[in-house]
N, C-alpha and C positions, 0 to 999 in steps of 0.2 A: 497594410498601410499604417496601422497604429504603431507598429514596431519601427517602421522607417521614420515616422514622425518623431518618436522618442529618440531615435539615434540622431536625427538632425538637431533636436534640442540639446542633446548631450554634447555633440560636436561644438555647437555654438557656445554652450556654457563653458566647456573646457577651454576653448580658445579665449573666451573672455576672461576666465580666471587666470589662465596661464599668462595672458598678456597684462593683466591688472595686478598680479601679485607674483613676484619671483620666487621660485623654489630655491631651496638651499643649494641644490646642484647648479642651478643657473647662476646664483650669486658667486659660487666658487669658481665657475668656469668662465664667466663673462665680465664680472665687475673688476675694474682695475683703476688705479690712480691715474688721473689725467683725463678721464672721460668728461665730456661736457654734459650739462643738464639735458640737452636734446638727445644726445647719444644714449643716456641712461633711460630716458623715456622711450626711445626706440626699442631698447632691449626689454624693459620691464613694464612699460605702460605708465600711465599717470600715477604719481604717488598718492597714497591714501590721504595725506594731509594737504593735497593740492600743491601748487607752486606759484611763486611770484616770478614775474617776467619784467626785466631780466633777472636771472638768478645768478648772482655773483658770489655772495657769501650767505648761503642759505642751506637748508636741510630738507632732504626728502625722507619721508617716513613711509615704509610699506608694512602694513599689519595684516596678518592672515585673517580671512573671514572667520567669524566665530564658528560657523558650521563646519569648517575644515580642521578645527582643533580636536582631533579624534584619537590621537596616539596617546595611550595612557602612560606617558613618561615625560620627563623633562627633555625638552628639545627645541628645535628651531620654530619660531613663531613670527618672525619679522626682522626688519633691518632698518637702521637709520644711516643715511648717507649724507656726509657733510661736504660742502663745496667751499672752495677758497679761490677767489679770482676767477670764478666761472669754471673751475675744474674740480673733479673729485679729489678730496684731500685724504679722507679716511672713512671708515664705516664701523658700525657696531651691530652685533647680532642681538636681537631680542629672543629670550627663551621663555618657555611657559610649560606648565604641566596641567592638562594634556597639551601636546605639541601638534604641529601642522602635519597633515597627511595629504599628499597630492590626490586629487580626485581619480577614482578608478572607473574604468568603463563598466557600465551595467551589462548583464548577460546578453540583453538584446543587441547591444552595440558590438560585443565580441562575436556574437553569432553572425551579425551582419558583415563584419570584417572577414570572418572565416568564409562565409558564402561568397563574398565579393572576390576574395583571393582565389577560391576554387574556380569561379567563372573566368577570371582573368587568366589563370594558368591553363585552363582548358582551351581558351581562345588562342593562346600562344602555341600550345601543342597542335591544335587543329591547323594553324597556319603552316607549321613546320611539316606536318604530315601531308598537307596538300601539295607543298612544294617538292617534297622528296618522293612521293608515291609516283611511280611511272604511269603515264597516261595509258600506255598499252595494257597495264594491269587493270585499270579502271574500266576500260572499254574493250576488254579482251574478246567478248563475243562478237562485237562489230569488226574487230581486227581479224579474227578467225574467218568471219564471213567474207571479208574483202579478199583474204588470201585464197579461200576456196573458189571464189568467182573470178580471180585474176583481175581485180578492179584497179584501174588507174584513171580516175576522173580528172584528166589534166586541167579542165576549165575550172575546177573547184580548188585546185591547189594554189598556194602562194606562188607568186611569179618566179621566185628563185628555184622552185621545184618543178616547173613545167617542162623542163627539158627531159624529164625522166619518161622513158618508154619501156616497153618490154625488151627492147634490144640494148638498153643501157645496163652496164654491169654495176655492181655495188662499188667496185674500185673506182669507176668513173664518178659515181655520186660522191664518194668521199673525197676524190681529187678536186671536185668543184665546190662542195659545201663544207668540207672538213669532216673530222671525226664526229660521229653522232654523240648526242648527250649521254646516251646509255644504250646498252644492249639488253633486251628483255625477251625472255622466253614466254610464249603465250600458249596455253593448252588448246588443243584442237582434237575433236573426236576422230577416231579412225574412220568411222562411217562418213563423217562430214568431209574428211580429207579425200574422199573418192579414190582411196587406194594409193594416194600420192606418198612418196617416201618422206618420212618425218623423223625428227630427232626423238629418240626414246625418252620416256619420262618415268619417274618413280611412281607415278599414279597410273590409273587405268587408261588415261588419255595420253596421246602423243603430244609433242610440242613443236611449234615453229619458232625460229629465231628472228626477232625484229630489231631494227635499228631506229631508235627514237630521236628525233630532233626537236628540242624545246623551242617554242616560239613565244613571243610576248603574250601576257595575259592568259597564261595556262593553255594556250593552243599548242598543238604538236603535229608534226608530220612523221608518220611511222612507215618506214621503208622496209619492204619484205622481199629479200632475194629468193631465188629458187634454191632447192636442196642441193648441196648441204649447207647453204646459208653462209657462204664464204665470199671474200672479195671478188673472186673471179666469176661468180655466178650472176646471171642476169636478173633484173628486177621482175618479180612476179606480180606484186601489188604494192600500192601506196594508200595508206589510210590517213585522212586529214581530220583532226578534231579542231573545229573553229574556236575563236576566242570565247572564253567562258566569262561573260561580263559579271555575273553574280559573284563568282569566285574572285575576280579581279577587284571588285568593289569591297569585298570582305577582307582581303588580305593585303592590299597595296596601300 
C-alpha cells in the first residue's frame, strides 16, 4: 500500500512538473512562432512569472525548479517567450550550471509499471488462449463419456441442433449448419470405448474425432460421428457446453 501511495504521489508530481515547466525537448518540438498565449499555456502550463490578460505584447518566463537543477554542466534551465500582437514572436533559452534534469521515476514506480505491464500482458494472453483453445480439449473427459454412452440430449441442445438424431449423418449436419469451427481429436481409453473401433493415437489411448461448432459466449456444440468419423457416417453423440458467463464477462 505504501508503494502504491508513493507511486501515486510521483505520478501527480511528474504531471504537475511536466505541465508547469517545459522540458527542452518539449520546447524544441512544440513551440513555434504564431502560437497564442492560451495555446502556450495549454502546452506548457502557466508561466513562472504569471501572465497578464489580455496578453498582447507580453513575456512568459518559465524557470526550472531549483531542485531539478542537478546536471553538473552548462545547459538548459528555462525559457523566455515574447509575444507581439497576441502571438509568439520569438524566444530565448536560459542556461545554467548545474542545468535542468527531468524527474526520473523512483524504483517503486518502475517496479509498479513493470508489474502492471506483466499483469496486462497476461490478461491479453489469457483472453487469446481462451478464444483459441478448443472446447473439446477443455472438456475432453465429458466429451469422451458422451461418445461412449451415445448421448444426444435433444432438449438440451440449441434449437438449430435439435434436428440431429442417430440417423442423421455428418454430411447432413454440415449441409444444414455449415462447416464446423474446428475438428478436434479427443483421447478416449480403449477400455472406456467398450471395444469400439477408434482412431489410433501416438499415446497409450485411442482417439475419437469431433466436429466443434462455436457458439456465442464460449458455448459450443461438439458433434461426434461414428467411426471412421467421416461425412458419410451417422452421428453417435452430441455434447453441448452451455454459455460460460464468467468467461464472457472476463473477455468480452
